[in-house]
N, C-alpha and C positions, 0 to 999 in steps of 0.2 A: 446426666442428662439423654434421654433417647434422642439418638439422631435419623434413626430409619424403622420404619414399623410396617409390616405387611399384616393388610386384612384380607381372609380369604374366602372366598363367597361363590361357590361356584355351580349355584344352582339357578333358577329362574329369574325374570326380570324383575316381577313385583318383590320378591325376596331378595335381591340385589339394592331398590329402592328403599327399602326398610331396612338396610344396613348402612346406607351412607351417614346417616347422624352419628355412627361410631366414626367417619372417618373427621366427620365436624367437630365433634366432641375432644378428640385428641389435637386436633387444631387449634381449638380453642384454650386448650391446655399448654398445648405446645407449637406457639407459634411458626417456630423454625422446622419444624420434623416435616421430614420426607415420607409423604403416604404413598406406600405400592399397593395394588390391589390385584389379586389373583381372581380371574372369572373366566367365562367363557368367549366365545367368539361372538354369540348371537348377544351377549350382555356388555359386549365391549361400546357399543355407541353410549349406553347410559352411564357406564363410567366416565366415558371421556366428557359428559355433558354435567360431571360432579367438579367444582371449582375447587375442593377439598383432597380431590386425588391427583397424586403428583405423575404417578407412573403405574403402566399395566401389564401384568403378566399372563399371558393368555394360556389357561391349562390345556387348551388342545394343541397347542404348538408343544408343548411341555413332553405330553405322553411319548410320543414318537422316538424321542431324543435317546440319546444313551443315557445309563445311570451320570456318568461322569460329566457329560452336558449339562442332564439336569441342575445337579450340584453346582455348578458352576454358574448356570445361570443365577440360581437362588442366593449365591454367596454374591454376587454382584450386586445386591441389592445392599449389602454392608447392613443388612436388619438387624437390630437389637431385640426385636420381638415380633412374634406374629400371633395374630389373633385367629382362631379357626371358626368364623361363625357358622360355618356351615359343617359338619363332622364328615370330610374327605379322607379318607383313609391315606388315599395314593400322594395326595398333598402334606398331611400328616408327617408321612414315614419321610417324606423327604426333607423335609423342615428340619424333622431331628440329623437324617445324615447330613444336612448341611452345616451343620452347628449352629444353630440361630440361639443364642444364649436363652431367651425367654418363649415359652411354646404354650400358649395358653388354650384351653378350651372345654369341655362341659365334661364333666366327669360321669354323665350321663352316656358317653360311647366307651365302650370298652377297652378299642384300640389307641384312645387317649392316655390310658394309664400307664403306656408302653412308649407315648410317644410325645406326650405332654409333661410340662413339669411345673404347671401353675393350673391347676384345675379348678373350676366353678362349679359347685353343687346346688345346681338349680337345675328341675326338669321345667321342659316346655310343655308336654301334651295336657296336662292338667291347669297349667299356669293361669292365675286370670289377666296376668298380664298381657300387655300387646306386644306382638314381637319385634317390633323397635324398641319399645322398654328391655325386654329380654335381651336384644343381640348388645345395648350398649353396658348391660350389668356383665358383660365377659370383660369389660376394662378395669372393674376392679382389682384383680392383682398388679395392677401397675398404680394402683393408688387414687384413682379416678373413682369418685362418687358420681353415679348417674344423677339426671335430672330428676327432680322431685314431681314436675307433673310431665303429661304427656304431650303437651301444648309447648313445652320447651324445647322438644326433641322437632317440632317442624323448622325452624329457622336454621337447625344445624343441616339438614338434609343437602344444601347447595347445587341443589340442581339449576345452573345460574348460566349455563355455556353451552345451550346446543345449538347446532350447525345453522348457518343463516339459509333460510326456507328459499327452495329454487323456485324461478317466477312460473313455472308453469302450474307448480302447487299453490302459491301465494295468490293466484288470478281464480283460483276456485271457490275461495273466501269470498263473502258478503259484508262491505264494511257497514252496511247499514240493516243488518241483521243479525243476531245471535247464531254464532255458528257453532252447534251442537254436534258433536261426533258419538253414534251410538255404539257399541262394540258389544253385536251381539253373544258371541261367542267364545271360549276359554280355551281351543285343543285340550278339552278333558281337564285342565286346571283346577277348576272350580264347576261349581252346581250352576246353570243356567237358568234365567228367567223366562227364556221360551219366546222363541220367531214370534208366534202370534200374538204375544204380549206387545212387543216392538212395534209390530204392525200397529195393534191401536193404539201405541202411543201414538206415532208418526201420525195418524189421523186427528188427535187431539190436540196437536201444535199446530198453533196459527202459521201459516206459510209468511203471512205479511210479517212477522216476527223472528222466526226462526226458518234457517237454510242448515238443513239435515243432511249428514254424511253418515254413513254405513261403512264400517272397518273390518279389519279380518284379514288373514292370510289370502293369499290367491286359491288355496284350496278351500277353506273357508268359504270365498267369496264363492265357489262354483255351487257350492250347496245353498249359501243362501238364494242364488239366483233362481232357483227352484220353487218359492217361496213368492209368488206375483204379487198377493198384499203387501209384503215389505216395501215394495218399489212405485206402486201405484200413484202415490202421494208424493213425487217429486223429489225423495230423497235421493243424494248422489252416493253413487257407489265408488268407495276407494280403497275397496278390500285388491291387495295384493298391488296395488297401484306404486309403491314408492319404498323404497331401503328404512328400516329401523330408526339410522339418522334423522332422515327427512320425515320420518311420521312423526318423531320427537319433535320435531324443527314445527310442524304444521298441527300438533296439537300445542305448541306455545305460543303458535298466532290465531287459533281457535278459541272461541268463549267457555265452553264446557265439554263434558263426557260422563254419558253413563254407560256401566257394564257392570257384570260382575266382578268378584274377586280375582280381575286379571290385572297383569303388566299394565296395560293400556290406563285402566282405573288410576294406579298410584302414579305414573309418571303425572297425569293431568292432576294431581293432588298437589305432587311434588312442586311442581311448575307456576301452583297457586292459580291454578284454573278453577271454574265452579266442577267437581268432580263428586258423581253420587252414584255411589254402590250399591248393589241390591245383593241380598244378604240370607244365607241357609241359619235357622237358628240351630245348630247343630255343632257341639265341640268336636275338634277343635278347628272348625273351617268358620266360626261366627263372627261379626264386627268387633268383639271384643279382642280378638287376638290380631286381626286381618283388615281392619277398616282403615280406609284411605286416610293419610296423614296428609293436612293440607290448611291453609287458613279459609280457603271456601268448601270444602269437602264435608261431605255427608253422606248418609246410609240408611236404607230401609229394610227392617228385618220385622218378622211377626215374632211377638211378645210371648213365647213357647220353649220351653224344652222339646226338644223332638229327635228323636233318632231312626226316624225309619226311613231315611233315604242312607241311611249309612253305606249299604252296599248296592246303591243303585244310583245312577245320574243323575235321576230327575228328583227333584224335592217339591212335592206338593205345596209346603209352606209356603216356600219363595215362588212359585208358580201363582199362589193366589194372591200375591200383593198385584194391586190391581194397577192397570195404565194410569186410571186416574189419582191414584195415590200417587204415583212416581209422578205425573205432571205437578201434581200441588209441592212436594217435596223440592221439584226442580226450581218451582217458582219462589218457595221459602227463600233457595241457596240464593237466585238471582236477586233478591230485594237485600237479604242479607250483604251481599256483594255489592250493594249501590248502584246497578246497572238498572 
């Protein structure tokens, strides 16, 4: 019987969100198991908000330690198994040195052939499966079969314990309107829809029905302030205004969010909010792989195969999705939600 299992995912916020169903599935099969999660400092608030994760190991704190200290820390988990969802060479080597009995990783990373003793022979780049579906398939060496449908993964995310929202941020929300967050930028992690499109969308949204917030980092906010059209219809600037744990809490108290394929989009979807993603029709960043998973989530993408933006941050196909189309899709999701 497995008593302690480590999940390692040391990349971005959206990636971590789509890995949380691994923890949920493990808890479903082994209700008494203790789940440890290795992540980064900037994803710690996301992991803390997941009901399925019991303990957190910060990779950023591990690296400066001596090798003996690293091994001691990992051995404190008494882990029976580790699942390398993200192929982190440093963590894979450390897990082997720490003597974790079952070490699972993809066979498509060369270093896993020397550090893992359970290899999953499944590629991701050309796979038709969603990222979350690919993640749970890594549990097959433990005898755990993944859910049959993508919809079955949604309730396994378990993002149910965000921090309480502080009063100064709660006061920004309007209980009589639909509180909609727009997240125009992505820190280069995804193709973007474009600030001009977001500006036009804000103009289309009736102010008596919607209170609009524009989010992003402080650095992104400084750039967004250079686009006066984005602000001339009363959008509230919350860029750089709150730490991630409070931003998660703010999303949890808001009603919906629109963004490209970014962390905040996946947070909103996992929290059960109306979450509308705008995507490029290019593999492997298309919505078939990265769409938001949630009971009120949806996406827009041009129905075509295109590779023109592979070496360019701009995607003409994505930017051609009109604000009118986005507004209509948003209304569909709200109606489906019963609001």
